[in-house]
N, C-alpha and C positions, 0 to 999 in steps of 0.2 A: 674620731673622739667620742667616745660615749655623752649621748645627754649635751650639756652646755659645748663640751670641746670638741667643734665636729671637722672631718675633714671635707671638702666643699669640691666642685666641677670648675676646673678651670678654662678660661679664654686663652686667643691666640698673646702672647707675649711682647708686648711693645719695646721698640730699641728708641731710646729717647725720646719719651712717649708726650701724648697730647693728653691736657692737665685732666683729669679723672671728672671738672664739674663740667666738661664736654658731652660726656659719656651719654646718649640718648636723647639730649634735649632738643636740638633740634629738627628729630620727627615731628615735633609738634610746631612748630615753627609755622605760623597763620602768613600763606602766601598771596603778596600784593604785587598789583600792577609796577615794572621796573623798566629801567629805559633798554631798547632793542640792545642784544650782546654788539659786539662789534664785531666775532666773527663766529665759524659755527664750533671753534673751538671751546668756544664759553659753553659751561655748565650749570651754571648759576652765577646770579646776578644778587647780590646782598646792600641794600643802602648806597648803589651805585660801583659797585665793586667785582670787580668779576673774577669771579674762581674757573680758570681753565682746567682744561682737560690734563695739561700736564701740573697742575699744582696737585690734581688730586692725584696721577700717578709718580709725583714725586712722594707726597706723603703716603701713597702708598707703600713705597719701597721703603720706606723710611720704617714701618709697622712689620711689612714681612716679613715671618721667621717660616717660612717654607721654604725645606731645603729645595724641592720641585716644583717649579710652574701650575698653580691652577687651573681647571678647566676653564674654559674660556666664559660660560656663563656664572661660574660660582664669583672666580675674579672679577667679573662683575659687579658682580651684585654686594663682593666685599666694596667694590670702589664706591660703590650709589651710597654703603650705611655711614664709609667713612668720608666721602662729601656732608653727609647733614652731620656730622662732625664740625668740617671744616667753615659750614654757614652759622654753628652755632658759635663756634673760635671767630669767628670775623663782627660775629653782632658783638660778645664780649671785647673784641679788638678796639671797637670804635667806640665804644663806650670809655675803655682806655685812653682813649688819644682824646678822648674830650675833655678829661679828665688828666691830662698832661702825666700819666702813669707809665713810667718807663723802667727798666732795668739797669744798673749801672754795668758797664761793660767789666770792671772789676770782678760783679756778682756772676756777672753771664761764663768767668773766665773759670770762679772758684765751682760751678755748679756742672760747667760742662769738664771740669777736669775730675771732679766729682762719679760723674755720671759714666765716664769713661778707664777711671783708676784698676779696675780687674780685668780688662781686657788689653792680653799686650800687642802692642806699637802694631808689628807685621800685622796681623791677626785684625785687629783694628781695619789697617788697610784695602788689609783684603776683601775685608765683607763689605767695606766701603764700596768698590768696585767692582767687586758683585752685582751690589745693587745703583749701579751707574748712579753715585750720589759722592757729594765733597764733602769736607769737613764743617766749611761755611754753609751748606745744606743743613747738617745737622746741629749745627750752634744756631742757626736762623728759628726751626722747629723749634729748640729747648728754651729759646727768647720770648717765643711767644706765649710759649708753654709756662713760663716764670712772669710773663706779663698777665693775665689771665690767675694766674693765682694773687699776685698783687691787687690784683682790682676786689678779688673776692674778700681779700684778709679785710681791707679797707673798707668793702661799702656794706657787707655784710658780719665777717665773725666781729671787728670792730667796735660794732656796733649795740652788741649783744650784752646786756649784763643779769646780774642779779642780786636785788637785795637781801638783807639780812631778816628782814622782815616776811618778804615771800618763800625762805628756806625755813624760815618759823613755820610758817602757816601750813607748807606744806608737811614738814613735819608732823604737827596736831594732825592735818588730815589723814596722814598713815603710819601714825603711832606705832600700828599691829603690825608694819613690816620690821620695824625695828627692834620686836622681841625675839631672838634667836632659841629655838627650843633645842638648840645642839650646838656643837662646836660647827665654826665655818672656816672655809679658805676665799683671799680672795686674787680673782687669781687671769692672768694677761697669758696672752698666747698670740704667736703670730703662723700662721699657715699657710705652707708650701704644696703643692700637687702637681704633679706629673700631667694632667688632663686638663682639659680645657672647661673654662669655667662659665656658666651662664651670664652673670652679673659681678664685675668689677670693679668694687667700690672704694679701692685704696687709693691715696691722692696723687699715685704717678701713672696709674693703670697695669703697673705691673703685674706679668701673670705668665708663670711656667708652664708651656704648656706639653714638656716630651719627659722623661724620664733624667735623659740627660739634664734640660735646660734647669729640672727642677736641683738638683745636686749642686748646678754650677751658681743658681739663686741661694738656694740654703747655706752654699760656702760665704758668699758675699754679705749676706745677711749677720751669718757669725762675726764675720771682719768685723763689720759696721759694730755688732755688740761689743764684740774685745775690744773695739778703739775708742771707747767709751761714750757711742753714741745710745738715748733713752731708748729704753724700750718701746717706751711709747711711741715716739715720735717715728721708727724702724716698721713700725706695725704697722701705723696711718701707712707710710709708704708703700710698706711690699705686702702686708701679708693678704692672702688669699680668700679670706674667709669674709663673706659681705658682711654680713651681722655686726660682726665684732672690730675689724678692720676702722671704722669711723670712730672706733670709743679708743682706741689707740689701743686694740687688742684685750681689751677689760670685759672678761666673763661675769665680772662682780661677789658675789661674796657665795661658795656651793658648800652645802651642808656637809659635812667629815659623811655621812650615810651615802651621800652621790658619790663624792671622792672614790670610796673604798669601791665602788661598782665600776670603777674604770678599768679600763685594762692593765695587768701589773707594773708594765713600765713606765705607764701615766702616773698610772694610781703614787707608785713610787718617787718619783719625780716631785709629784707634791709634796707628800708627806713624808718625806728627807730633805726638802729643801733647804737651802743653803740664804741667809739673808742678800737681797740683790745680786743673786748666779743666776744665772738660764738656764735650764735642761731643756736639751735634742731629744725626738724619739722620732727614728726614723720609721717604715715600714715601706710594702711595696706601694703605698697611697700617696708617699709623698713624706713630708715633713713638717711635725707639731714643736715648736718651739715656747714653752713655758715659763714663766716668770711668778714666782706668787706674792705675790703685794702686802702680803700681810696675813695675818689668823685673829678670827672674834670667837670670843668664850661666848655659850651661854646667857640669855637673859635679855633683859629689857635695856635698851640703849636712846641715850637722850643726846643732843646737838651737843654735850659735852666731850661725850667717845668720839677717841680719835679715829678720824676716816668719816663721819658723819655727815656733819655738816658738808664739807668738802664733795664725797659722794652725790649728793642734794644737791647741792649746786655746781657740776658737773651735769648731772644728769636733769636739771631746768634747764641749763645753758646750751646743752645738747638741742633739745626737744625746739628752742627757740630760734635758735640759727638755722635747722633744715626748714623752719615755717621761712624764716626771713630769706632765703636763699632762694625757695622755689619761689617765693612773689616775687624776689627781684630780678629772675630769671625771666618771670612771666613779662613785668613790666617792660624787660628791656626787648622781648619779642615784640611785643606788641604794638614798639614803637620803629620796628624796622620795616621795611620795603625788601621784598625777598620775593626773587625767582626761580624754582626751580629750574630748569629747561629741560636736563638731561630724564628729570621724573617725565615732564610730558610726551619726551620722544620715548619713554619705555611703554606709557599709559599708552600712546599711538602705535606702538607694534607689538602691542597684546601680549607686553612679558617676554619677548627676544630681548635678543642684544642689539638694538640699532648700530645702524651703520654711524662711526665716528668717523670726526675727522682725523688725520693722521697727529698722533703724538709724541713726543719729544725722543729723542734715541733714549735706548732702556726701558720704554715703555713695554709692559709686558701684557 
């Protein structure tokens, strides 16, 4: 997409995925002395809890989308990265246990049914068999993900607020930003690509990596929108654009002169948009689903102009939530006792795949 609306590069699509909050966080965890591992099968110890090779293998089989097994070193590197996710997840789950945060069985049932509703029963069972997993394995992975989401909703999102005085102060300090020299369209987008994304920022970690996966995901997203799901929620959960996914796909107001330079299909989708109706544009690079949230005319806007106050409030809230989330994660990390044993073994092996204890059946 030209300028603001871009097709991004995508990464491996996850299947009932680990929470976005986990991505890349454990890599920074400070290692501290831990109790000696019970067995050679232990890859890491977090606050006295073991993460075994079998735990990593099972998590890997949940997220692996490769039709053919990867070369040994490539697969091992992916598992070491995934171990970092599991270390971070265990830190978060430990805090959730302290706070008595859990997911009711009914909520888990609903989320599990939603996650697999577009997958035929026979195909789902075949995929479980191929991965040497059970439905219980998938449910447990989803439960852990949901617990982490609840933790951050309670300890981060719910604690961020913005006052009217702060909104007014921001407006006065940035009044020139609200003086439009031309008409503008406020646009939201959902991006689906068929290639690997270097950074996934949507809430579910969802990523299509092949043309077939992108078509399947696009249809799933459209089904959700047609079923009445809020565009911003679907974008936050599934869009593959790292800049706009955390904002529910919101690109903000785009000047008319910029819109007119978009590729013809995208330009026409914006200029001819009907209120509340999303338009999909597909090409060899994937799909972009756009929704025009509003149109603003040229001229100076004030806090009484529809959308201005809400836009400032949301911007300030997003900024504070990101800062609080980062600080909260660091505080949990600083209080954790972590020993990444497999990392030490890789160092000792000078980057080669170390000799591993036998894994559970189905391990790759």
